[in-house]
Structure formats: C-alpha cells, structure tokens
C-alpha angles and dihedrals in degrees: 000000000000091000092053091050092050089045091053092049091048091048091051091047092049092048092051093041093053095047133095124278119238117247098276094305119142107181094180093062090053091050099042100037129187089249092055092046090051091048093051096043095039091223139082113275138198121223119240119245087243089069087076094050117105119247118263109243132188113170108297092348122089139163129204134173139190132176140174130200127205108267113253091000110062091157090066089066140243143214133275147163133206112197119200116185114193130204092254142005091252092052092048092049092049094052092042092052092046091053092047090054095044095049095037093241121195116223116250112196125216103041126104118306091321138348139189138178128222126200097207107058091023101229144136111225118199128184120205117170108305093344128094116195120200108195127190129183131168121016134314091257097041118031119200099224093179089051091050090053093046089053091049092051091049098046103036093079088056093057117091115233095231 
C-alpha cells in the first residue's frame, strides 16, 4: 500500500515536472502575497526567487509555489504555500488522502473540504475542490500552527471550488 501511494505521488510529480510552464504566471504569489506574509509573521519578509517562476501546467493540472523568509533572519522561518491543482475533485481527494496516510496527518476541522496537519514536515494541508494547498509557517523546527491557519483563512476564499 505504501509503495503504491509513493508511486502515485512520484507519478504526479513527474507529470508536473515534465509539463509546460505557464507564460510567466505564478498564481501562488498572487494568493499568498508579501503583504499577507508580513501580516502573519509580524515582520518584514523577502520573497523567494521561486515566486517569479512560472507555474507548471499539464492540461487541467497545475502546480504553483510561493514563499517568503523573514528579512535579515531567514533562519527564524517564513511562510509559504504550494498549490497543486488536480484534473478532478476525485483525483485531488485521492492524492490528498494518500499523502495524509503516508505522513500520518492529523485531521484539522474547519478548513476547506478537508484538512490535516503533519509534524514532519511541519505543514497544514487543505483540500478545496480540485485544489490541494500545502501551507508552511514558522521554521522547520518550530512550526507556527496559528500562522498556518491564518494563512489558510486568508487564502481559501481566493481558491476556486472546481
């Protein structure tokens, strides 16, 4: 079972990695903005170079990421989002559930269609329609769970329910 889950995640990653890049569009950086990251973290932040990278697109599937680190103190952490949009709601739910099982996610009520948190990596995962959000806030050693949830509340209305 674990091998099939890992195989599914690898296949999706390969599909997305081998696909075309959108024309300079980075949806994640328009959804998790520098202003929002600064508000959540309470400090000035610097955008990651990846915020300028175009989304990876393959048909209906696309992937986008944005992250920000605390200015002059990147080791203290930052905030980020990885957005994975699947070809259908059923496909998104299947991958989301497989990841939850693999990483021993703990259900977090009140976000999107479903949500779970993992300790390692320290992330809040939220499913809304065909879109899976992977939200990080704080540092690898010390996640800011409240910050993760504040980001989720702020960006979920910006995510289409398809």
